[in-house]
N, C-alpha and C positions, 0 to 999 in steps of 0.2 A: 057542625063538624065528630067526621068519624071520627070513634077512637082507633088511637093505635095499637097492633097485634102486638107487634114486635115491644116489650117489653124491656125495662134494664135489665131485670132477672134474666132472661132470653139473651137478649146483645152481649150480656156480659161472657156468655158462654159460647157462644158462637166459636166455631172452631176451636176447640179447645176440645182435648183429647181425653178421656174418661180411662184407665182402666175398668174391665173386667177383674171382682174380688175372682173369681177360681176358676183355675185353668183344669181343663178338659181330663178325667180318665185318661189313662193311656189305651188309644185306641186299639181294640181289640178285633182278629179275624173275624169273629164271631158274630162282631157288633155291624163288620161292612156285608157282612153274608146278610145278617136279615134285613137289611136296608136296604138290601138291591133285590133279595128276594117280596119287599115289602113295597118297592116302589115300580117293579117290573109285574108286578102281577098280575095277571094269570100268565105271561108270559114266565117264560126260564131267566135270571137276567143273564148280563156277561160273562164267560169266564171268567175275565179277569179279572172281577169283584168276588171269586169265593172257587177258584178251582190255581192251587199255586202252582202245578208246576207247568199250566199254561200258561203262568202269570208271568212266570221265568223267562218264557220263551220270547215274551211282545217288547219293546222299547220302552217299557216301565222296570225291566226284570225282577218283578215279585205281584203281589198281588197292591191294589191300590183301591180308595175310597172312591165310588160315585162325585160326581161335581157335586150335587145336595145332598153331600150326606152331615147328617146337623151333629156334631160331639157334644152338642150341651144337650141333645135331646131327651136327657134321665139326669136329670140335677137330684143331687143329694140335700141341698140347699138354692133357691128361691136365688137367682140369679141378677146381679144388679141392674136396673133399667138404665142407667147410665143416663145421657141427653136427651132420652126420650120423658124422663122424669123433667126435666126443664121445660119442654114444649109444651106440658101442659096447660092448659090456663085455670087461676085457679078461680073455687065458686064465684061468681060475680061476677069476673071476666067477662071479657067480650072470644070468642072462637072455641065455644063449648062445643059444639059440631067436628065432626072429622068425616073427611074420603079418602081413600085408598089412591093416589096419584099415579101407584105405578114399584116397580121395584129393575132395577139393575145391575146383575151381577159381573165381576171378572176376576176371573178362575185364576191360579198363580200354580203353583209346588201342591202335585194330587198330597192328597193324604194319606196314612200309611199305618197300617199293622204298628201300636207301637208311643208313634206319634202322639203329643199331649200338647192341646192345642190351646191357648189363649185369646183373648178376645180382647178388643180399646173399640171405643162408639165415641161419636164428637154426632154436634147440628154441625157440618158441613156450612149448607147456607140456609137464612133467613131470609124470604123477598113477602113484600105487603104490594096487591095489586086488589080490583076494583071488577068484582064479577057479578053475575048475575044476580048470587045472591046476597051482596053485598063485597064489602071486606073480607078480603080470605088473604089467611096467611100462608105460603107453602116454606112449606119444611124440606129441606134432604138433610135425612140421618144418616150417616156413614156409621159401616161398623167393618172392621179390618180382622180376622184372620190368623194366628203364626202359630208357625210349629215349633218348636222346641227349639229349631236351630238360627230362629228367627228367621224365615226366610217365609216370603207371603202365601199362603193360600186359598184367599178370596175376600175379596173387598164387595159387601151387599150394600148399595143405596138405594134407601126407601123415600117416594116422598110422599110427604104429610100435608093435606090440604084442611086448613081450619078455619070455621065460618062461621 
């Protein structure tokens, strides 16, 4: 008989949101500019991300961050692993190996200079199925980012496959 990969410990936290302990520092225009330069290098980044005069003429009315901007890229304190900690098998449990099953993003309000971003995590879904490598555990890990007004900025869903 194949041992179940969805443990009681894991099942108890599926769907439960976990707030990240630390919000981001206020986003600075310079953070946005540097991120845009780094992610567009060697091309010049779009003016929307660094030229305030130009950005004011757009539908956004000012500088915004690129969709992939990470306000938690430079933490002072280590971030809470959130539900991912529950997804990891303990020594001796099956499912010690892991595959990246992909990432899905949904974008909401753009991040702007001055925004403070908070984050929360959950294991959205846990399912088991048999594959060529044996019994496999499929996890959907969901992370939400919200600004100081509570507006949804971005949702990220990672698919993790453990076997």
